N, C-alpha and C positions, 0 to 999 in steps of 0.2 A: 397088171403090165405097165410099165412107165410110158408115159407120153414122150413124143419126141424132144419137147422143151423143159422137161424134168432134168434135174442136175443129176449126172451120173457118177458115182464115186471114182470109176476108173478114170474119169476126164478131170478130176479135181487138181486145182493148182498147187496142191501139197500145203505142208506145212513149213513153218521159218526154219524149223530145226529138223532135219530129214530123220524119219525113223522107219524102221522095216514095218511091213505090212502085218496086220494081225492075220492069224489062219483062220479065225472064225468069227470075224466081226469086221464089217464094213468101217471105213474111215469116219464116216458119221454117226455111225454106233459108238465107236470110240469117244467121238466128241462128247455125245449125250452121256454115256457114263462118266466121263472127267467131270462134266458139269454136275451130275447128280451127287459124285462123291466129293465135291469142293466143300470147303469150309464157308464159302459164301453162300452157297445154296442152302446149306443146313440153317444158317442165320436167318434166313428169310421166314423161318418159322416164327420169329418173334419181332417182326417188322410188319406193321399194319398198312393197310389201305387207306382209310379214313379215319377210324377210330384207334385210339390208343389201346393197347393190349389189356391193360387191367379194366376197362370197362366191361367187356365180357369175352369169354371163351367162344362165343358163337359166332362172331363177326370173321369175315375173311382176313386171312393174313397175305403178306406177299407169297408165301410158300403155297396155300391152297390155292391161290389166284394162279401161280405159274402152273400148277397141275391142271387145273381146270383149262387153261390156255392151250397147254400141251395135247389134252384130250380132245376139243374141240378141232385143234389143227390137224391132229391124225386123220380125223374123219374127214374134213374138207381135202387134205392132202391126198388122200386113198382114193377118194371118188373122183379127183380130178387127174388120177395117174401121175402124181408128183412123187417126189423121194421123201417118204415119211420119216426117215431116220434124221436127214438134215432138218425137216420141218420141225420136228421135235425137240432137236437139240437148241435151235434157234428160240423156240418158244419157252423152254424151260430156263434158257440164260438172259431172256430179255429185261427181267428185272434185278439182276445181280447186284447193279449198281446204285439200286436205290438206298437213300439214307434211312434212319429211323423217321416215324411220324409222317410218312408219306410224301406227298408234294410239298407240303408245308416245309417241311424238313429240307428238301432239295432248295426251295426257293431261298429259305434262311442261310443255308449254305452257300450257296452261289452269291448272295448279297456280300457275304464275307469275303469270298474268293474274287469278286470283280478286279482288284488291283492285281491279282496275282495268277491270272489265266483262267478264273471262272470256274464253275462245275455244272456239270450235265450228267445224268445217270446213265444214258446210253454209252458215254464217252468213259465214264467210271466203270461200267461193265467190262469194256475192251481192256481198261487198265486192270481190272482184275484177274481176266483170263490171260492176259499176255504179260504180267508182271507181279501183282501183288500175291496171287496164290503161289506158295514155295513148298511144293510136296516132291517134285522131281529132281533127281541128282543133276540132270544135263542142262535144265533150263528153268527159267523162273516162268510163271503162269501155268497154263495147262496145254500150250502148244498145238492149238486147236487148227483146223483146216481152213484155209482161206475163206471157202465157202460160208463156213460157220461165222467167222470173224466178220465177214462182208454182211451178213444178216443181221448181226448183233448191231453192227454200226448203222446199217441202211434199211431196216426193216419198216421205217416210217418214210422213206424215200430218200433221193440224193442229198448228199451232205453239201449244200452251195458254200457253207463258210462254217467250220466247224466251231462250236460254242465253247469249246473246252481246249486247252492248251495240248493235252495228251493225245487227242485224236491227230492233231497235225505232226507231233513229233512221232507217233507211231507209224503214221503213214509215210514218212521218210524212210523209215526201215522197211516196212512191209505195205506196198502199194494195194489200197483197197478200192479203187476207182471210185472216188467219192462222187463225181458228177453224173453217174447212170443210177438207174432203179436196181434193187437187187433181185434175185432170182424169184420165181413164183413161190418158192418154198418159203423165203423171208416174208413175201406179201401175204401169204396164208397167216403166218405168226402174227403178223401186225393186224390183221382183221378179226382174228381169233381173240387177241386182247380186247379189242372193241366189243366183240359179242360177249365177252366173259364179264367186264366190268359193267356193261349196260345192265345186264341181268342180273349179276348178284348185288349190285349197288341199290337196285330196287327191293331185293329181298333185304338186305340189310337194313336199309332206311326204315322200312315196315317194322322189323325185330327192335329197331330202336326207338320206334315211337316218333319218328320226325314227321311222318306222314300216315295217312290211314288207306286201307284198301279202297275207301269210297273215293279218295283223291284220285285214283288212277282209272277210273272209269271214264273220266274225260280227256284220257290220252289216246293217241291213234295207237293202234296195234294191240298195246297193253288192254285197253278198256273193251274191245272185241272178244279178245281172248278170254277175259275175266266173265264177260257176258255168256260166252259159250259154255264155260265151264259152270256157271250159274245155273243154267238151264238144263245140263245134263245132270248135275248132282245138287239139286236144291237143297237136301237135308246134310249136305257135308258141312263141316264147321269151316270158319273162315279161313284158319290155317291152311286146311288140305286144298280149299278152293283157290286160295292164293297161290300155293305151291302148283297146282295143277295149271293155273292160268299162266304164270311165269315160264313154266316148261314150253307151254304153247308158244308164247313169246320166242324162248330160246330157240326152238325147232324153225319157227318162221325166219328168224334171222340167218340161221344157217341154210335153210332151203333157199333164200334169196340171193345170197352169196354164191351158193352154187350155180343156181340157175343163171345168173348175170356173168359169172366169171367162164362158165361154159361158153356162153354166147360171144364174150370178147376174145376166147382163145381159139375159136374156130379157125380164125385166119392165120393162125402161127402153126398149124399142123403140118409136120414135116421140117420145122425149123427147130434150132438148138436153143438152150437157155441164155445164149448170148444176144439172140434176137429180142427176148423178154427184156433183158437188162438194156438195150439200146432204145426200146420203145419210148415213146415221150409222155407215158402216163401210166400208173399201176393198172395191170388187168385183172387182179384178184380184187373184187369190190362189191359193194352193194348196187343195186339198181338206183336209179336217181329217184324215182318216186319213193322208193323205200327210204333211202338217205333223208329225204326232206322229213317223212314221218318220224325218223331217229333223232333228227335235230331237236323236235319238239319235245321228245323224251329227255334228251340230255338238258335242255333249257330248264325242265321241271326238275331235273335231280340238282342241277346247279344252285337254283333258287331254294329248293326245299329242303335240300341235304348237304351239299358241300358249304353254303353259306348258312344254313341254320345256326341260330344264336348258340347252341349248345358246342356244335362243331366249332364255330367261331372261336369259342373259349379254349377249347383244346389246341385250334390251331395258334392261338395267342401264346399260350403256355409252351408249345412245342417250339415256335419261333424263338422264344426268350431262351430257352434251354440250349439250343444250337448256338446262337449267336453269343451268349455269354461263356458256354464252353470253347469256342473257339478263341475268344479275346482272353480267357484264362490261361489256355495252353499256349497262345501266341506270345503273350508277356512272361510267362513262367513255364517254359517248355518242359523243364524238369520235374513238374508235378505229374506228366505223363508217365505211365508205366514203362518200367524196363527199357527194351530197345528203343522205344518210340521217343521217350526223353532224353536218353543219350544222345540220340541223333540230332534230335531238334536243337539241342544247345549249339551244336557244331556247324548249323546251317545259317544261309543268308535269310533274309525276310520272305523272300518268293519260295524257296525251297522248304522253308520252315512251315509256311502257310500250307503249302501241298502236301506235307507230310500230316499235318493237322487235320487236313480235310480227308486224307485217306482215313485216318484214325477214327475221326467222327462218322464219316460215311458208312464203315463197317460197324458200327453200333447197332444193336438191337434196340427197340424203344424201351425196355426196362433197363438195359446197361445204362443207355445215356441218361435216363432219369436218377440212376444209382450214382452215377458219377457226379451230377450235378447236386444232387442231396450231399454228398460227401464233402463237397467243396465249398457249399454255401450255408450248410445247417450247422449254427453253433453248438447245438446239441448232440451232434451227429458225430462222434469224436474218432469211432472205430474205423480203421483203414484209411 
């Protein structure tokens, strides 16, 4: 049963292009299905979180991460009496705009795009679902509901000043109320993202050999969970102990969010989702004490994983690939394939840069590396 502040499909502000209702799916179920069947969602399979794909098949990709976020978000949303379908749609779409090579690729592409309106993965996700996907006869994009678009754009909070030109342009056509918080469903998607990457980055960092299990015993939450598992299963191998320990960390994160969010939402019983949007702070959150402990874990991951010298080397290579591809395409747009190149030759500098940005952002890690090799390796003459 939905709470009063859950988003109700019948109260939706609708789609930019009006469509008849489905006889067997809610509006948000249709949104979720369109996202899953989009080309951008499929490409997430070959876009990495921290590591480039050829390092190992075991590490998370943007696709597996998005599925994990959706699973966590459904659990939290269901327990809090929210709209599960809207929560899942936002969760599955939240990473659609990411470039190849994770945040490193995003930083590099944004540096290239500073003179031309900037680049931001949240804004790019909106561009993908409102313009770049071209599967439907009546409209570009996926024609998602207002609530799903709002959640994609604002799941991390109000957008005080859009970092990217496209959000401002789209908002003139379809007002998304940037000054307010998004729905509880969008807030659940955001915190589920935090839970997922905090947990799986510990796992991936261990698998990559960037730190050892013994290094985790000094961390809050994680150390206690590992000690508990060690006491319960002293004869289990390190791999099983670690999995059991991190599973307990995961459960504690979800439990804390549920406990704190139930407390903050008590005062909104009987109110609608608009009261959530108008509130001055997010209501789906970790407790203050738990958040302090999480900040220690995040600091550890930053120092020991995200800035590990092995990862720094990959970041250096990835940044160079993105920047050099951008410059080559900008100076010689006719070397881009098919319609990309034909369009690029006819555009002014700003619009050409934005076209190139869309092309590069849509690449998988391996495709970006392949394009770079084709254009820079004298011995690679095929293609």
